N, C-alpha and C positions, 0 to 999 in steps of 0.2 A: 504494500500500500504506500502511495506517495503522500507522506505526512506533511502537514503544514508546520513551518518553522517560525513564521511570524506573519502578522497582519498589520496593514496600515489602513486606517479609516479616515477618509476625507469627509468633513462634516460642515454644515452650518450649525454652529454650536447649540443654538436654542431651538432648533427645528424639531417638531414632533416626529417627523419621519426618521430623522437621525437618532432621536432618542429610542425609537423602536429597534433600530439596529444595535445600539449600545445595550439596551435591555436584553436582547436575545444573546448577544455575545457574552455579556457578563453572567448570564444565568445558564446558558446551554453550551458554551464553549469557554468556560472560565479557566481551563487549564492551559490555554494558549494566550500569551500576552499579546496585546495589540496596542499600537501607537495611534492615538487620535491626533489629527491635524485639523484644528477647528478654524472656521472662517466666518466672516459676516456675510450677509446676503450680497449678491453681485460679485464681491471679491472672490467668492468660492469658485467662480467660473474659470479663473486663471489657473487654479490648481487642477481642476477637472480636465481642462483642455490640455494642460501639460502632461498629465498622466495617461491620457487617452490619445495623445498625439493629434489633438484637435478634432478627433472624431466624435467624442462624447459617447453617450449611450443611446438608448431608444426612448424617444419622447412618448408620453402617455397622457391620459386625460387629466392628470394632476400635476405634471411637471414637464420641464423641457429636457432635451437630451444632455444638457450640461448641469443637471441637478445633482444633489447629494441625497443620501450618502453614496459614496463610492468606496467600495472595499477592495483592497488589493491583497490577495493571499499569495504568500511566497512559500514554495514547496521545497522539500528536501533535495529533489533532483535539479534544483536551480531554476525551475520554471515558475511562472506566476500566472494568476488568473484574476480578471477584473469582474466585479459585480456592481451593476449600475443603479440599483434602487433597493429600498428596504425589503420588499417582498422577495426579490431575487436572493438577497443576503440570507433571509430566513430559510428559504428553500435549500440553499447551499449548506447552511449549518445543519439542517435536519438530515440531508443526504450524507454529509460527512460523518455525522454521528452514527448513522445506520451502517455505513461502510466500515467505520472503525470498529464498531461493535461486532460486525460479522467476521472481520479478520481476527479479532480476539477470540471469538467463538471457535473459529477454525484452529487457531494455535492451541487452545485449550484441549480440543478433542484430538488433535494430532499428538500432543504430548501424552495424552492418556492412552492412545493406541499403541505407542511404542515404549510405554513405561511398564516395568515389572512390578511396580507398586500398585497398591489399591487405587482405583480410579477416584479422583477427587474433583467434584464439580461445584463451582460456586453457583448460587441461584441466579446471579446476574448473567452468567454466560451459558446457561443450560439451553438457551434458545438462540437461533440465529437472528431473531428479531428483538431489538432492545425493548425494555419495559416502557409503557406509555409515558411515565414521568421523565424519561430521558429524551422524549421526542417533542419537537415543536408542532408536528402534524401527526398525531397518533391515529387520525381518521380523516376522511374527506371533508367532514363538516368543519373541522378546525381550519383547514386550508381555505375553504369557501368563505368562512366568516372573517378570517384574517384579511383576505383581499377585499371583501365587501366593506369592512370598516375603513380600510385605507382609501378606498375610492369614494365612499359615500358619507363618511363622517369627517375625516381629516381636512379635505378642502374647505369645508364649511366652518369648522372651529378655527382654522387658520385665518380665514377671512374675517371672522368676528374679532379675533385678537388684533389683527393688523388694523382694522377699522378704528378700534378704540385707541390704539397706539398713535395712529396718524392724526386722530381727532384731538389728541391731548394738547392742551395749551403749551406745554413744555416739551413737545415731541422731539425737537432737535437734541436737546440736552439728554433726554431719556435714551434716545438711540445711541448717542455717543457714549453714555455711561454704560449701557449694555455691552458695547464693544470693549471698553476698558476692563470690564469684569470677566470677560470670557475669551478674549484673544490677546495676542502679544501687543505690547505698547506700539511697536512700529505699525502693525496692522490697524490698531485702533486709531492711530493718527491719520493713516490713509483713509479710513472710513469716514472720519470727521470731514475730510475734504470732498467726499463724493456721496454723502448720505442723502442729499436732495435728489440726486440722480437715482440712487437706490430706492428711495421712497416712490418716486415717479414710476420706476420700472415695475416695482411690486404692485402698485395700485393698478397699473394697466394690465399686467400679465395675469393677476389673480382676481381681477374685477372687484376691487375693494371700493365699493360704494355703499351708501346708506341703504338704498333699496335692496341691493344684493345681500347685505348683512342681515337685514330683517328677514328675508326669505331663508337665509342660512340658519337663523335662530329657530324658525319653525321646523326646518328639516331636522336639525339636531335633536329637538324635542321628540319628534316622531321616532327617530332612531333609538333614542333612550327608552321610549315606550316599548319598542321591539325587544331591546336587550333585557329589560325588566321582565318581559313575558318569557324570554328564553331562560332566564335565571329561575323563574318560578317553575318552569317545566323541568329544569335540571334538578331542582331541590326535591321535586316529587319523585325523581328517580334515585334520590340519595346522593346526587353529585353536586359539588359546590362551584364548579367552573363552567364556562360557556359551552365547551365542546366535549369534555371528558371529565374524568375524576381527578385530573391533575392539570397544572398550569400548561397552557399550550400557546401557539402563535396567535390564536384567536383572542385570548385574554390580553396578551402583550399588545396586540394591535389596538384593541378597544381602549385600553388604559391610556396608551400614548396618543391616540387620535382624539380622545376627549380631554386630554390634559390642558389645552389652551383655555378652555372655559372653566376649568377647575382652579386655575392659578397654582398649578403644581410647582413647587419650588424645590431647591436643593434639600431642604429639611424634610420635605415629603418623599424624597427619593429620586427626584429628577437629576439627570447627569450634567446639568449646567446651572449657572446662576440665573434664575428666572424671577427674582424678587421684584424687579422693576416692571416686568410684564404683568405680574400679579397686581401691582399698584394701579395700572392704567385701566384695568377692567372695572366696570361699574359693580358696586357691591351687590346690586340686585341680580346680576348675571352670576356672580360667584355663589351667592346664597342659593339661587335656584338650582344650580347643577350640583353643588356640593351637598345639598340636603336631600336630593332625591336618591332613590335606591341605586340607580346606575352610576351616579357620581360617587356614592359611598363605596361601591364595588371597585371602581377604578382607584380610589384612594387606598383601599385595602390592598390591592395588588401592588401598588408602588411601595407601600410601607412594609409589607410582609414578604414580597417575592422579588424585589428589585435586584437583589444580589449585591455583590461587591462592585462598587462603581470605580472604574479606572479613569480618574480625572486627568485632564491635560496638565501639563507641567507649569501652567501659569499660577502665580500665587494668589490670585484674586478670589478664587472659589473657597468658601469657608468649609471647615470640617463639618460633617453631618452631626446633628445633635441626636441624642437618644430619645428625648421626649418629643414625640410627634403630635400633631393636632389631636386633641382629646376626642374629636368627633369621629375619628377613624376607628371602626370596630375591629376587634381582634378576630372575630369570626362573623360570617354572614349566614 
């Protein structure tokens, strides 16, 4: 098996889609170190173009071909492979874990075949298929929901957050402060020079208008209704997650896609300093989504399953605190 020796992750540091990739890497591929190279919006395109030789990836309904996350996996034989969006990254992690488990299963059984000693099998490797709690996609439902949340919740919550950020009376200072808290000083300085262009580009490409934002709010509410219905059905089956009896890509995707309207911060488990973004959201939006069952479920996932966060090397991100919001339930 061609094993991974290192991973580089190109990100927009505060992006919900990039958090989805970090969440999956930290929880399901946590034995492999990865280096995150964080950027601010628009500036990320220079890095993506450089690493893809200006080709980029494949544009879809929620992003351009120069979007992030971009994951570069370096293998033992000297080769490398690029993955251009969060869903592709999750699919690769799942496939890699299945392949790695299968080779361990084969080695275990080959050792037993040629051993004169009593056969010893660990429960983990008695089957060529990994246990469900080791898989991002233990069943087709998990994969279907993961993609659905990315396509039909993420674009709307992202638009809601950007609208309130750009509408804030101190928008310029807020955007520059976000840069200073999440990327290098040199990049933050560069972003301060181009933030007006970045704002204009985002508003145009993501249709950040008041009318579109109001429609997005209605859409997110409907999606939360559907998730709460799924949770109810799962509880009736004795399962506490969206697609199985363990954390899957569906849960990670939902939690990350809903995070912009929950004001998820570093203290809540997010992999970037999002405190300023939380400040610009109206309290009514925060209260509405944090207090409903779907929002409580997303907060629960961040607090209890986020895993070990591998922060970038910049000193601006605070250490996580142990006492998290009292509203987060330990069990749902």
